[in-house]
C-alpha positions, 0 to 999 in steps of 0.5 A, a space after each residue: 854781205 854775200 850774194 846768193 848763188 844765182 844772181 844776175 848782172 843787175 844784182 851783182 852791180 850792187 855788190 861788186 867790190 869795184 865799179 865804175 864809180 868807186 874805182 877812182 876812190 880806190 885808186 886815189 886812196 891806194 896810191 895816195 902816197 904817189 899822187 900829189 893832188 890832194 883836193 879830192 874832187 878834182 883828183 877823182 875827176 882827173 883820174 877818170 880822165 887819165 885812165 879813160 884816155 889811156 884806154 882809148 889811146 891803147 886801143 888806137 895806137 897801142 900802149 907801147 907807142 903812146 906817149 905822155 904827150 899824147 896823154 896830155 893832149 887827150 886829157 887836156 892836162 899839162 905835163 906838170 898836171 899829169 905828173 901830179 898823178 903818175 910819174 910815167 907809163 910804167 906806173 900807169 900800167 902798174 896801177 891798171 894791173 893792180 885794179 884788176 888783181 884787187 877786184 879779181 881776188 876780192 870776189 871769192 869772199 862773196 861766196 865763202 858761205 856757199 856750201 855746194 861746190 857746184 853752186 860756188 863754182 857757178 857763183 864764181 863764174 857769174 861774178 867773173 863774167 860780170 866783173 869783166 863787163 864792169 871793168 872791161 877796159 881794165 881787163 882788156 888792157 891787162 890781157 892785151 898789153 901785159 907785155 908792157 908791164 915791168 917784170 915784177 908786174 908781169 909776174 903779178 898779173 900771171 899769178 893773179 890769173 893762176 889764183 883764179 884758175 887754182 880757185 876754180 880747180 880746187 872747187 871743181 875737185 870738191 864736186 862729188 861725184 868727181 867729174 872726169 878730166 883734170 880739174 886744173 885743165 877744166 878750170 883753164 877752159 873756164 878762164 878761156 870762156 871768161 876771156 872771150 867775153 871781154 876780149 871779143 865784145 864786138 862778136 857778142 854785140 853784133 849777135 845781141 848777146 847780153 852779159 846775162 845771156 853769156 853768163 847763163 850759157 856759160 853756166 849751163 855749159 860748165 854745169 852740164 859737163 861737170 854734173 850732167 845737169 843744168 839746174 840753177 842756170 836761168 835764161 836762154 843759152 
């Protein structure tokens, strides 16, 4: 199934490749060879507990300073129980990066049938913002703590961001008439807008800016520059 070009957060939630419910099933199935717990229901519940605690501790004390004992205390699991899911912090960070990479790279498939490059660009902008809203702790972790990843995982995280940037740049390059400016640099500016949403949530919460408000405003800004018009965007900027 594919989304239409113009959609809101509620509509996107029905189509997103990963959400707050199926993400635990994805992790369990993806890492079935590593996870020793075979009873599915408790495994899903404990995965949610482990990652939720990881994000809280990473925000409070920092992922580098966080220990597995901290994680046991926060989750209520024993060390042996924790080892049934992860072997260490490196694996935990790797699994977080994998979720963000998978979700990000799955998005373009929703819009392969959108012929207009400007409309396709809007769809990718909206979906990127909405996905980062659904998976905010995951995106925030990769952005803030990617330095704690192993070298290979850091490289994959960088390649994931470059994948999105290249996708946006190629779409911008298809627009006719061709907009002024370097397409790669313009795509980089788009990424910076996305990142501001999930990195500085406090700022938008204080201003009571909803995710739809932010997406609409971002689309208007990009469309206004690239095409000299704002058609297709809805809601207040």
